[in-house]
All heavy atoms as an XYZ file, in Angstrom:
836
protein
N       0.826     -1.180      0.012
C       0.007      0.022     -0.012
C       0.894      1.254     -0.004
O       1.849      1.349      0.759
C      -0.933     -0.026      1.232
C      -1.993      1.018      1.176
S      -3.072      0.976      2.590
C      -3.653     -0.670      2.663
N       0.625      2.169     -0.867
C       1.384      3.377     -0.986
C       1.132      4.347      0.160
O       0.020      4.389      0.750
C       0.990      4.019     -2.282
O       1.569      5.350     -2.381
N       2.103      5.113      0.508
C       1.935      6.162      1.524
C       1.343      7.421      0.903
O       1.079      8.390      1.604
C       3.249      6.408      2.200
C       3.729      5.296      3.119
C       2.724      4.932      4.171
O       2.164      5.871      4.835
O       2.478      3.748      4.419
N       1.257      7.460     -0.416
C       0.723      8.671     -1.099
C      -0.765      8.532     -1.155
O      -1.311      7.655     -1.812
C       1.323      8.810     -2.478
C       2.856      9.065     -2.416
C       3.395      9.232     -3.794
C       4.899      9.525     -3.654
N       5.496      9.765     -4.971
N      -1.435      9.398     -0.449
C      -2.854      9.307     -0.307
C      -3.521     10.660     -0.540
O      -2.907     11.698     -0.252
C      -3.273      8.795      1.038
C      -2.739      7.479      1.392
C      -3.034      7.139      2.833
N      -2.546      5.796      3.153
C      -2.180      5.469      4.363
N      -2.243      6.300      5.354
N      -1.705      4.253      4.547
N      -4.712     10.679     -1.002
C      -5.517     11.885     -1.156
C      -6.623     11.783     -0.124
O      -7.311     10.788     -0.021
C      -6.138     11.899     -2.584
C      -6.987     13.075     -2.918
C      -6.228     14.392     -2.856
C      -7.575     12.922     -4.302
N      -6.764     12.867      0.619
C      -7.829     12.933      1.631
C      -9.151     12.779      0.926
O      -9.424     13.376     -0.080
C      -7.713     14.237      2.386
C      -8.533     14.304      3.662
C      -8.313     15.590      4.405
N      -7.263     15.341      5.363
C      -6.218     16.160      5.571
N      -6.071     17.222      4.829
N      -5.268     15.837      6.443
N     -10.040     12.001      1.526
C     -11.351     11.692      0.900
C     -12.169     12.932      0.631
O     -12.680     13.072     -0.423
C     -12.082     10.766      1.937
C     -13.357     10.223      1.430
C     -13.389      8.994      0.792
C     -14.611     10.812      1.674
C     -14.575      8.399      0.346
C     -15.793     10.234      1.227
C     -15.761      9.043      0.587
O     -16.919      8.477      0.151
N     -12.144     13.850      1.600
C     -12.904     15.106      1.416
C     -12.354     15.962      0.239
O     -13.086     16.550     -0.510
C     -12.931     15.927      2.688
O     -11.589     16.225      3.119
N     -10.987     15.934      0.082
C     -10.428     16.630     -1.040
C     -10.734     15.931     -2.373
O     -10.958     16.625     -3.393
C      -8.888     16.644     -0.889
C      -8.421     17.601      0.198
C      -8.746     19.029     -0.068
O      -8.547     19.514     -1.204
O      -9.286     19.699      0.876
N     -10.765     14.658     -2.337
C     -11.139     13.882     -3.511
C     -12.542     14.290     -4.043
O     -12.783     14.463     -5.184
C     -11.106     12.406     -3.256
S     -11.364     11.335     -4.677
N     -13.460     14.395     -3.069
C     -14.827     14.790     -3.419
C     -14.879     16.176     -4.067
O     -15.587     16.392     -5.051
C     -15.731     14.774     -2.174
C     -15.910     13.443     -1.517
C     -16.730     13.622     -0.242
C     -16.617     12.439     -2.432
N     -14.040     17.098     -3.538
C     -14.020     18.429     -4.138
C     -13.349     18.460     -5.518
O     -13.878     19.123     -6.394
C     -13.250     19.368     -3.146
C     -13.970     19.664     -1.914
C     -13.140     20.571     -1.009
C     -13.778     20.669      0.390
N     -12.902     21.370      1.332
N     -12.213     17.797     -5.606
C     -11.467     17.825     -6.823
C     -12.249     17.218     -8.030
O     -12.352     17.825     -9.082
C     -10.105     17.045     -6.707
C      -9.188     17.799     -5.743
C      -9.484     16.767     -8.029
C      -7.958     17.017     -5.324
N     -12.833     16.096     -7.756
C     -13.591     15.401     -8.851
C     -15.073     15.793     -8.895
O     -15.838     15.381     -9.774
C     -13.445     13.871     -8.648
C     -12.055     13.427     -8.909
C     -11.239     12.972     -7.904
C     -11.532     13.410    -10.168
C      -9.968     12.564     -8.133
C     -10.216     12.981    -10.464
C      -9.466     12.544     -9.397
O      -8.159     12.137     -9.651
N     -15.537     16.576     -7.895
C     -16.904     17.095     -7.876
C     -17.929     15.926     -8.032
O     -18.769     15.862     -8.866
C     -17.141     18.083     -9.013
C     -18.492     18.761     -8.851
O     -18.983     18.921     -7.700
O     -19.072     19.204     -9.833
N     -17.680     14.948     -7.071
C     -18.576     13.787     -7.064
C     -19.212     13.681     -5.655
O     -18.715     14.255     -4.673
C     -17.808     12.476     -7.331
C     -17.283     12.465     -8.750
C     -16.701     12.220     -6.346
N     -20.275     12.944     -5.557
C     -20.939     12.734     -4.309
C     -20.303     11.613     -3.542
O     -19.779     10.653     -4.118
C     -22.423     12.325     -4.570
C     -23.235     13.396     -5.290
C     -24.612     12.928     -5.704
O     -25.009     11.847     -5.212
O     -25.253     13.641     -6.451
N     -20.293     11.789     -2.223
C     -19.661     10.743     -1.365
C     -20.341      9.385     -1.509
O     -19.752      8.347     -1.413
C     -19.553     11.165      0.052
C     -20.857     11.457      0.703
O     -21.871     11.711     -0.047
O     -20.927     11.474      1.932
N     -21.638      9.394     -1.837
C     -22.359      8.171     -1.980
C     -21.860      7.358     -3.182
O     -21.840      6.142     -3.151
C     -23.875      8.415     -2.105
O     -24.160      9.199     -3.243
N     -21.378      8.083     -4.194
C     -20.868      7.390     -5.373
C     -19.555      6.663     -5.053
O     -19.378      5.477     -5.345
C     -20.605      8.432     -6.523
C     -19.822      7.848     -7.703
C     -20.367      6.844     -8.430
C     -18.550      8.274     -7.989
C     -19.695      6.327     -9.534
C     -17.823      7.785     -9.059
C     -18.429      6.778     -9.836
N     -18.638      7.334     -4.368
C     -17.406      6.711     -3.960
C     -17.635      5.631     -2.930
O     -17.019      4.539     -2.999
C     -16.384      7.730     -3.454
C     -16.004      8.677     -4.580
C     -15.139      7.076     -2.881
C     -14.971      9.756     -4.233
N     -18.587      5.845     -2.049
C     -18.964      4.808     -1.077
C     -19.451      3.558     -1.800
O     -19.142      2.418     -1.445
C     -19.986      5.292     -0.082
C     -19.406      6.272      0.909
O     -18.187      6.322      1.097
O     -20.203      6.986      1.593
N     -20.311      3.755     -2.838
C     -20.745      2.646     -3.615
C     -19.640      1.856     -4.310
O     -19.649      0.653     -4.320
C     -21.794      3.092     -4.661
O     -22.911      3.694     -4.100
N     -18.716      2.613     -4.869
C     -17.529      1.984     -5.486
C     -16.733      1.213     -4.492
O     -16.302      0.096     -4.760
C     -16.653      3.018     -6.161
C     -17.184      3.784     -7.336
C     -16.243      4.879     -7.769
C     -17.481      2.828     -8.504
N     -16.571      1.782     -3.285
C     -15.870      1.095     -2.223
C     -16.608     -0.185     -1.804
O     -16.009     -1.227     -1.625
C     -15.695      2.031     -1.022
C     -15.104      1.380      0.199
N     -13.818      0.989      0.232
C     -15.671      1.087      1.352
C     -13.548      0.407      1.396
N     -14.707      0.482      2.123
N     -17.949     -0.102     -1.616
C     -18.720     -1.234     -1.198
C     -18.673     -2.352     -2.249
O     -18.805     -3.553     -1.896
C     -20.210     -0.822     -0.927
C     -20.299      0.053      0.231
O     -19.429      0.024      1.146
N     -21.379      0.852      0.333
N     -18.508     -2.033     -3.527
C     -18.429     -3.012     -4.587
C     -17.010     -3.573     -4.707
O     -16.757     -4.515     -5.492
C     -18.860     -2.416     -5.960
C     -20.358     -2.072     -6.019
S     -21.434     -3.432     -6.038
C     -21.162     -4.071     -7.685
N     -16.074     -2.980     -3.964
C     -14.645     -3.439     -4.014
C     -13.908     -2.874     -5.180
O     -12.819     -3.325     -5.514
N     -14.441     -1.806     -5.812
C     -13.773     -1.201     -6.941
C     -12.745     -0.203     -6.543
O     -11.729      0.018     -7.261
C     -14.786     -0.524     -7.876
C     -15.760     -1.536     -8.556
C     -16.926     -0.818     -9.167
C     -15.027     -2.386     -9.591
N     -12.955      0.470     -5.421
C     -12.026      1.490     -4.865
C     -11.818      1.163     -3.368
O     -12.773      0.787     -2.720
C     -12.617      2.906     -4.958
C     -12.788      3.304     -6.425
C     -11.782      3.952     -4.232
C     -11.450      3.502     -7.194
N     -10.568      1.285     -2.941
C     -10.288      1.031     -1.528
C     -10.162      2.368     -0.776
O      -9.411      3.219     -1.244
C      -9.020      0.238     -1.380
C      -9.134     -1.092     -2.023
N      -8.646     -1.339     -3.326
C      -9.714     -2.299     -1.595
C      -8.910     -2.614     -3.587
N      -9.536     -3.202     -2.615
N     -10.940      2.538      0.243
C     -10.858      3.678      1.029
C     -10.061      3.280      2.318
O     -10.456      2.335      3.021
C     -12.210      4.217      1.422
C     -12.130      5.401      2.345
C     -13.023      4.634      0.153
N      -8.999      4.034      2.586
C      -8.090      3.712      3.715
C      -8.485      4.629      4.852
O      -8.643      5.828      4.669
C      -6.657      3.944      3.329
C      -5.723      3.723      4.499
C      -6.251      3.106      2.190
N      -8.624      4.071      6.065
C      -8.883      4.867      7.255
C      -7.639      4.894      8.088
O      -7.053      3.825      8.398
C     -10.039      4.300      8.076
C     -10.271      5.123      9.357
C     -11.336      4.170      7.256
N      -7.160      6.129      8.362
C      -5.901      6.282      9.166
C      -6.138      7.460     10.111
O      -6.411      8.601      9.631
C      -4.725      6.552      8.203
C      -3.442      6.713      8.899
N      -2.798      5.702      9.507
C      -2.697      7.798      9.102
C      -1.669      6.099      9.981
N      -1.575      7.369      9.761
N      -6.037      7.157     11.352
C      -6.233      8.155     12.401
C      -7.498      8.945     12.211
O      -7.543     10.173     12.189
C      -5.017      9.164     12.412
C      -3.697      8.438     12.803
C      -2.530      9.394     12.796
O      -2.714     10.612     12.522
O      -1.416      8.905     13.006
N      -8.577      8.199     12.084
C      -9.927      8.758     11.981
C     -10.144      9.575     10.713
O     -11.128     10.359     10.670
C     -10.328      9.565     13.210
C     -10.415      8.658     14.453
O     -10.732      7.474     14.283
O     -10.118      9.181     15.568
N      -9.306      9.499      9.749
C      -9.509     10.193      8.500
C      -9.551      9.159      7.365
O      -8.861      8.169      7.430
C      -8.415     11.229      8.253
C      -8.480     12.421      9.075
C      -8.171     13.648      8.319
O      -8.768     13.850      7.193
O      -7.385     14.435      8.790
N     -10.356      9.439      6.332
C     -10.427      8.549      5.160
C      -9.591      9.115      4.047
O      -9.513     10.270      3.801
C     -11.862      8.427      4.726
C     -12.700      7.787      5.839
C     -14.111      7.391      5.356
N     -14.854      8.472      4.829
C     -16.061      8.371      4.212
N     -16.575      7.126      4.107
N     -16.715      9.358      3.754
N      -8.940      8.164      3.305
C      -8.032      8.546      2.260
C      -8.267      7.551      1.077
O      -8.747      6.450      1.260
C      -6.581      8.424      2.626
C      -6.188      9.379      3.732
C      -6.291      8.953      5.064
C      -5.672     10.590      3.435
C      -5.922      9.815      6.087
C      -5.320     11.437      4.451
C      -5.409     11.062      5.776
N      -7.881      8.027     -0.121
C      -7.849      7.165     -1.331
C      -6.412      7.186     -1.834
O      -5.796      8.257     -1.918
C      -8.837      7.630     -2.422
C     -10.272      7.543     -1.865
C      -8.600      6.841     -3.666
C     -11.302      8.050     -2.826
N      -5.874      6.003     -2.063
C      -4.477      5.898     -2.479
C      -4.337      6.541     -3.913
O      -5.261      6.423     -4.728
C      -4.056      4.453     -2.613
C      -4.114      3.699     -1.333
C      -3.044      4.047     -0.365
O      -1.954      4.506     -0.776
O      -3.244      3.821      0.835
N      -3.223      7.221     -4.144
C      -2.969      7.807     -5.494
C      -3.042      6.753     -6.569
O      -3.477      7.069     -7.688
C      -1.608      8.508     -5.518
C      -1.597      9.890     -4.801
C      -0.371     10.486     -4.564
C      -2.724     10.539     -4.406
C      -0.280     11.656     -3.909
C      -2.657     11.755     -3.800
C      -1.465     12.310     -3.503
O      -1.408     13.560     -2.899
N      -2.577      5.557     -6.278
C      -2.571      4.464     -7.279
C      -3.999      4.168     -7.770
O      -4.138      3.543     -8.858
C      -2.005      3.166     -6.649
C      -0.511      3.363     -6.278
O       0.092      4.322     -6.724
O      -0.009      2.528     -5.493
N      -4.993      4.500     -6.986
C      -6.371      4.155     -7.364
C      -7.110      5.299     -8.181
O      -8.182      5.117     -8.619
C      -7.167      3.844     -6.147
C      -6.614      2.736     -5.318
C      -7.656      1.735     -4.864
O      -8.670      1.621     -5.525
O      -7.370      1.149     -3.823
N      -6.415      6.444     -8.263
C      -7.054      7.616     -8.892
C      -7.342      7.448    -10.367
O      -8.345      7.905    -10.878
C      -6.255      8.845     -8.642
C      -6.155      9.288     -7.175
C      -5.318     10.575     -7.038
C      -7.545      9.524     -6.542
N      -6.462      6.672    -11.051
C      -6.724      6.442    -12.479
C      -8.022      5.661    -12.671
O      -8.848      5.999    -13.519
C      -5.531      5.657    -13.137
O      -4.346      6.410    -12.957
C      -5.765      5.436    -14.612
N      -8.201      4.613    -11.899
C      -9.423      3.826    -11.928
C     -10.606      4.674    -11.558
O     -11.659      4.641    -12.188
C      -9.390      2.581    -11.014
C      -8.495      1.536    -11.594
O      -8.146      1.503    -12.783
O      -8.031      0.680    -10.758
N     -10.456      5.526    -10.526
C     -11.564      6.330    -10.045
C     -11.970      7.296    -11.141
O     -13.175      7.481    -11.414
C     -11.126      7.137     -8.748
C     -12.157      8.088     -8.284
C     -13.480      7.389     -7.859
C     -11.588      8.879     -7.074
N     -11.003      7.922    -11.808
C     -11.342      8.787    -12.936
C     -12.086      8.117    -14.027
O     -13.056      8.671    -14.553
C     -10.069      9.470    -13.440
C      -9.399     10.430    -12.469
C      -8.032     10.871    -12.878
O      -7.503     10.403    -13.929
O      -7.464     11.686    -12.123
N     -11.715      6.870    -14.336
C     -12.413      6.115    -15.351
C     -13.820      5.849    -14.928
O     -14.777      5.987    -15.688
C     -11.686      4.761    -15.597
C     -12.355      3.935    -16.679
C     -12.204      4.525    -18.048
O     -11.109      4.821    -18.492
N     -13.327      4.739    -18.717
N     -13.997      5.470    -13.644
C     -15.343      5.160    -13.124
C     -16.218      6.381    -13.182
O     -17.421      6.308    -13.425
C     -15.271      4.554    -11.725
C     -14.462      3.288    -11.617
C     -13.815      2.990    -10.409
C     -14.359      2.420    -12.686
C     -13.080      1.797    -10.327
C     -13.642      1.244    -12.585
C     -12.953      0.928    -11.373
N     -15.657      7.554    -12.848
C     -16.382      8.804    -12.811
C     -16.891      9.118    -14.246
O     -18.014      9.478    -14.444
C     -15.534      9.976    -12.313
C     -15.308      9.792    -10.793
C     -16.152     11.341    -12.615
C     -14.254     10.724    -10.167
N     -15.986      8.914    -15.243
C     -16.436      9.122    -16.654
C     -17.604      8.219    -17.016
O     -18.564      8.602    -17.640
C     -15.275      8.948    -17.613
C     -14.297     10.145    -17.583
C     -13.283     10.032    -18.738
N     -12.425      8.860    -18.655
C     -11.291      8.824    -17.920
N     -10.949      9.896    -17.177
N     -10.515      7.772    -17.904
N     -17.432      6.888    -16.663
C     -18.470      5.937    -16.975
C     -19.780      6.317    -16.339
O     -20.868      6.228    -16.903
C     -18.051      4.566    -16.589
C     -16.990      3.894    -17.402
C     -16.506      4.336    -18.634
C     -16.211      2.765    -17.104
N     -15.570      3.513    -19.068
C     -15.366      2.540    -18.196
C     -16.260      1.869    -16.051
C     -14.492      1.445    -18.180
C     -15.397      0.812    -16.078
C     -14.480      0.604    -17.135
N     -19.707      6.746    -15.090
C     -20.937      6.987    -14.298
C     -21.592      8.318    -14.722
O     -22.823      8.308    -14.994
C     -20.547      7.052    -12.841
C     -21.724      7.145    -11.837
C     -22.504      6.084    -11.530
C     -22.038      8.405    -11.301
C     -23.498      6.205    -10.645
C     -23.081      8.523    -10.386
C     -23.840      7.419    -10.092
O     -24.881      7.587     -9.234
N     -20.853      9.377    -14.836
C     -21.433     10.681    -15.099
C     -21.563     10.998    -16.552
O     -22.536     11.605    -16.986
C     -20.625     11.768    -14.402
C     -20.821     11.746    -12.891
C     -19.878     11.232    -12.048
C     -21.962     12.284    -12.283
C     -20.057     11.183    -10.655
C     -22.137     12.285    -10.925
C     -21.186     11.691    -10.062
O     -21.388     11.704     -8.759
N     -20.587     10.571    -17.344
C     -20.649     10.922    -18.791
C     -21.447      9.923    -19.626
O     -22.125     10.264    -20.547
C     -19.267     11.018    -19.397
C     -18.445     12.155    -18.784
O     -19.043     13.058    -18.166
O     -17.232     12.182    -18.964
N     -21.382      8.646    -19.216
C     -22.020      7.582    -19.956
C     -23.257      6.971    -19.282
O     -23.909      6.067    -19.825
C     -21.011      6.460    -20.292
C     -19.811      6.941    -21.070
S     -18.558      5.680    -21.271
C     -19.385      4.595    -22.445
N     -23.512      7.518    -18.092
C     -24.703      7.116    -17.321
C     -24.714      5.606    -17.037
O     -25.794      4.960    -17.153
C     -25.974      7.599    -18.043
C     -27.176      7.644    -17.077
O     -26.942      7.904    -15.894
O     -28.313      7.427    -17.509
N     -23.566      5.055    -16.675
C     -23.515      3.637    -16.300
C     -23.534      3.552    -14.786
O     -22.747      4.173    -14.069
C     -22.171      3.015    -16.883
C     -22.161      3.117    -18.396
C     -22.035      1.565    -16.426
C     -20.911      2.682    -19.086
N     -24.414      2.692    -14.275
C     -24.524      2.547    -12.845
C     -23.408      1.805    -12.249
O     -22.580      1.262    -12.946
C     -25.923      1.993    -12.418
C     -26.036      0.555    -12.910
O     -25.124     -0.129    -13.248
N     -27.341      0.112    -12.909
N     -23.276      1.796    -10.906
C     -22.133      1.169    -10.240
C     -22.051     -0.330    -10.551
O     -21.000     -0.867    -10.741
C     -22.200      1.449     -8.746
C     -21.102      0.716     -8.022
C     -22.111      2.949     -8.443
N     -23.204     -1.017    -10.636
C     -23.156     -2.433    -11.001
C     -22.632     -2.594    -12.396
O     -21.890     -3.576    -12.676
C     -24.562     -3.033    -10.855
C     -25.112     -3.114     -9.440
C     -25.601     -1.791     -8.885
O     -25.819     -0.803     -9.651
O     -25.901     -1.737     -7.656
N     -23.007     -1.708    -13.306
C     -22.466     -1.794    -14.685
C     -20.972     -1.532    -14.690
O     -20.233     -2.178    -15.463
N     -20.551     -0.593    -13.863
C     -19.080     -0.275    -13.747
C     -18.383     -1.535    -13.288
O     -17.316     -1.918    -13.806
C     -18.824      0.873    -12.809
C     -19.380      2.192    -13.481
C     -17.376      0.990    -12.451
C     -19.367      3.385    -12.549
N     -18.931     -2.243    -12.272
C     -18.296     -3.437    -11.765
C     -18.199     -4.454    -12.906
O     -17.170     -5.111    -13.075
C     -19.081     -3.985    -10.591
C     -18.470     -5.188     -9.924
O     -17.223     -5.213     -9.761
O     -19.200     -6.133     -9.592
N     -19.241     -4.665    -13.670
C     -19.301     -5.617    -14.751
C     -18.267     -5.268    -15.803
O     -17.513     -6.112    -16.281
C     -20.636     -5.711    -15.338
N     -18.172     -3.968    -16.186
C     -17.222     -3.538    -17.181
C     -15.773     -3.734    -16.725
O     -14.916     -4.207    -17.486
C     -17.411     -2.049    -17.510
C     -18.479     -1.678    -18.464
C     -18.698     -0.199    -18.540
C     -18.142     -2.203    -19.869
N     -15.511     -3.412    -15.419
C     -14.204     -3.581    -14.855
C     -13.765     -5.073    -14.906
O     -12.643     -5.368    -15.258
C     -14.127     -2.986    -13.495
C     -12.774     -3.003    -12.854
C     -11.781     -2.098    -13.571
O     -12.130     -1.261    -14.408
N     -10.502     -2.305    -13.304
N     -14.694     -5.926    -14.519
C     -14.426     -7.353    -14.562
C     -14.155     -7.850    -15.960
O     -13.219     -8.691    -16.205
C     -15.592     -8.158    -13.912
C     -15.635     -7.991    -12.382
O     -14.581     -7.756    -11.779
N     -16.821     -8.088    -11.856
N     -14.929     -7.363    -16.885
C     -14.763     -7.768    -18.290
C     -13.433     -7.283    -18.844
O     -12.703     -8.043    -19.514
C     -15.915     -7.155    -19.168
C     -16.408     -8.086    -20.180
S     -17.928     -7.585    -21.000
C     -17.835     -5.818    -21.113
N     -13.043     -6.054    -18.579
C     -11.780     -5.513    -19.015
C     -10.618     -6.289    -18.415
O      -9.617     -6.518    -19.068
C     -11.652     -4.018    -18.719
C     -12.568     -3.103    -19.579
C     -12.453     -1.689    -19.109
C     -12.133     -3.174    -21.051
N     -10.742     -6.616    -17.143
C      -9.681     -7.356    -16.507
C      -9.529     -8.771    -17.166
O      -8.411     -9.228    -17.362
C     -10.062     -7.577    -14.958
O      -9.089     -8.343    -14.340
N     -10.666     -9.368    -17.473
C     -10.633    -10.693    -18.168
C     -10.001    -10.595    -19.557
O      -9.197    -11.435    -19.958
C     -12.023    -11.213    -18.198
C     -12.108    -12.630    -18.826
C     -11.459    -13.674    -17.920
C     -11.700    -15.048    -18.475
N     -10.957    -16.064    -17.718
N     -10.307     -9.473    -20.262
C      -9.725     -9.275    -21.594
C      -8.214     -9.160    -21.511
O      -7.458     -9.732    -22.264
C     -10.358     -8.052    -22.289
C      -9.544     -7.628    -23.491
C     -11.795     -8.350    -22.670
N      -7.754     -8.367    -20.487
C      -6.281     -8.204    -20.330
C      -5.640     -9.527    -20.013
O      -4.555     -9.858    -20.525
C      -6.030     -7.180    -19.222
C      -6.289     -5.740    -19.624
C      -6.042     -4.802    -18.498
C      -6.503     -3.337    -18.892
N      -6.305     -2.447    -17.785
N      -6.310    -10.276    -19.123
C      -5.765    -11.631    -18.793
C      -5.690    -12.520    -19.977
O      -4.673    -13.225    -20.238
C      -6.628    -12.238    -17.734
C      -6.262    -13.666    -17.342
C      -7.334    -14.327    -16.440
O      -8.309    -13.682    -16.074
N      -7.083    -15.549    -16.188
N      -6.682    -12.493    -20.863
C      -6.743    -13.358    -22.059
C      -5.683    -12.831    -23.048
O      -5.034    -13.690    -23.734
C      -8.114    -13.307    -22.728
C      -9.187    -14.088    -21.918
C     -10.541    -13.821    -22.548
C      -8.870    -15.559    -21.886
N      -5.465    -11.535    -23.164
C      -4.428    -11.033    -24.082
C      -3.040    -11.465    -23.619
O      -2.251    -11.832    -24.435
C      -4.491     -9.480    -24.118
C      -5.662     -8.955    -24.872
C      -5.824     -7.477    -24.818
O      -5.412     -6.826    -23.872
N      -6.442     -6.898    -25.826
N      -2.836    -11.459    -22.325
C      -1.534    -11.928    -21.767
C      -1.347    -13.426    -22.092
O      -0.256    -13.853    -22.477
C      -1.462    -11.686    -20.240
O      -1.650    -10.295    -19.991
C      -0.166    -12.198    -19.675
N      -2.410    -14.190    -21.898
C      -2.362    -15.597    -22.240
C      -2.062    -15.872    -23.705
O      -1.257    -16.759    -24.054
C      -3.690    -16.298    -21.777
C      -3.656    -17.756    -21.906
C      -4.949    -18.397    -21.440
O      -5.666    -17.784    -20.572
O      -5.260    -19.497    -21.847
N      -2.660    -15.095    -24.560
C      -2.501    -15.204    -25.990
C      -1.011    -14.946    -26.359
O      -0.369    -15.656    -27.152
C      -3.436    -14.332    -26.803
C      -4.835    -14.824    -26.781
C      -2.930    -14.139    -28.263
C      -5.908    -13.887    -27.319
N      -0.476    -13.908    -25.767
C       0.915    -13.537    -26.030
C       1.862    -14.664    -25.539
O       2.818    -15.011    -26.229
C       1.336    -12.228    -25.331
C       0.696    -10.991    -25.966
C       0.982    -10.831    -27.437
O       2.200    -11.051    -27.819
O       0.067    -10.585    -28.231
N       1.587    -15.269    -24.412
C       2.369    -16.361    -23.893
C       2.248    -17.564    -24.839
O       3.257    -18.215    -25.171
C       1.940    -16.780    -22.518
C       2.637    -17.942    -21.908
C       4.154    -17.648    -21.744
O       4.532    -16.534    -21.439
N       4.942    -18.682    -21.865
N       1.092    -17.856    -25.309
C       0.878    -18.971    -26.261
C       1.578    -18.723    -27.599
O       2.164    -19.637    -28.161
C      -0.611    -19.237    -26.452
C      -1.329    -19.826    -25.253
C      -2.857    -19.850    -25.483
C      -0.843    -21.204    -24.906
N       1.554    -17.487    -28.057
C       2.289    -17.168    -29.282
C       3.780    -17.424    -29.093
O       4.477    -17.938    -29.999
C       2.053    -15.684    -29.690
C       0.697    -15.408    -30.322
C       0.614    -13.955    -30.668
C      -0.708    -13.584    -31.294
N      -0.763    -12.132    -31.596
N       4.300    -17.017    -28.023
C       5.705    -17.163    -27.635
C       6.058    -18.648    -27.652
O       7.055    -19.078    -28.275
C       6.092    -16.527    -26.337
C       7.430    -16.816    -25.884
C       8.528    -16.134    -26.508
C       7.767    -17.766    -24.914
C       9.846    -16.419    -26.118
C       9.057    -18.023    -24.567
C      10.100    -17.352    -25.121
O      11.342    -17.639    -24.722
N       5.207    -19.458    -26.977
C       5.463    -20.905    -26.940
C       5.422    -21.556    -28.332
O       6.203    -22.428    -28.654
C       4.483    -21.588    -25.959
C       4.732    -21.210    -24.518
C       3.712    -21.811    -23.568
O       2.981    -22.750    -23.969
O       3.636    -21.342    -22.442
N       4.400    -21.150    -29.083
C       4.258    -21.642    -30.412
C       5.476    -21.334    -31.308
O       5.984    -22.208    -32.026
C       2.988    -21.048    -31.067
C       2.673    -21.587    -32.462
C       2.457    -23.082    -32.514
C       1.448    -20.862    -33.036
N       5.942    -20.139    -31.230
C       7.108    -19.777    -32.005
C       8.371    -20.591    -31.545
O       9.209    -20.928    -32.350
C       7.408    -18.274    -31.986
O       7.840    -17.900    -30.663
N       8.438    -20.862    -30.242
C       9.531    -21.664    -29.750
C       9.471    -23.134    -30.332
O      10.459    -23.581    -30.862
C       9.519    -21.736    -28.236
C      10.462    -22.742    -27.655
C      11.807    -22.444    -27.562
C       9.982    -23.957    -27.149
C      12.683    -23.382    -27.019
C      10.902    -24.875    -26.665
C      12.277    -24.595    -26.579
N       8.260    -23.688    -30.325
C       8.129    -25.053    -30.818
C       8.317    -25.093    -32.315
O       8.826    -26.077    -32.875
C       6.777    -25.660    -30.436
C       6.767    -26.047    -28.955
C       5.827    -25.351    -28.061
C       7.626    -26.961    -28.402
C       5.845    -25.708    -26.708
C       7.628    -27.265    -27.057
C       6.724    -26.640    -26.216
O       6.699    -26.895    -24.894
N       7.915    -24.082    -33.037
C       8.114    -23.966    -34.471
C       9.582    -23.936    -34.813
O      10.018    -24.456    -35.844
C       7.385    -22.795    -35.066
C       5.913    -23.014    -35.300
C       5.321    -21.761    -35.996
C       3.906    -22.012    -36.380
N       3.354    -20.849    -37.130
N      10.309    -23.275    -33.962
C      11.779    -23.132    -34.237
C      12.527    -24.463    -34.019
O      13.600    -24.644    -34.527
C      12.377    -22.087    -33.269
O      12.442    -22.518    -31.946
N      11.870    -25.376    -33.324
C      12.492    -26.716    -33.135
C      12.343    -27.655    -34.315
O      13.028    -28.652    -34.425
C      11.877    -27.400    -31.881
C      12.153    -26.721    -30.548
C      11.444    -27.476    -29.427
C      13.663    -26.647    -30.239
N      11.381    -27.273    -35.161
C      11.065    -28.169    -36.327
C      12.124    -28.004    -37.419
O      12.783    -27.216    -37.752
C       9.710    -27.850    -36.910
C       8.510    -28.138    -35.998
C       7.259    -27.701    -36.652
C       8.491    -29.596    -35.648
């Protein structure tokens, strides 16, 4: 876990979002909210994902459940792309043995 954090209240101001939206993302496991000394923070490492979720929610009108589904789907696509690259590498290795 990074020590670079953004205070939760500042995050709400910067991104101009409702706390219920971030709480929903947190409850779905999409964003982790860190509590330290009675203050809530969001890790800087999570801000890229948060920005994406904000665009999906406010610009594309996708609800939090839809965001969760999209995130899972994109994660699966990345995993499959990695697997394809590995299989291509193995195939080229075996072809070189022929």
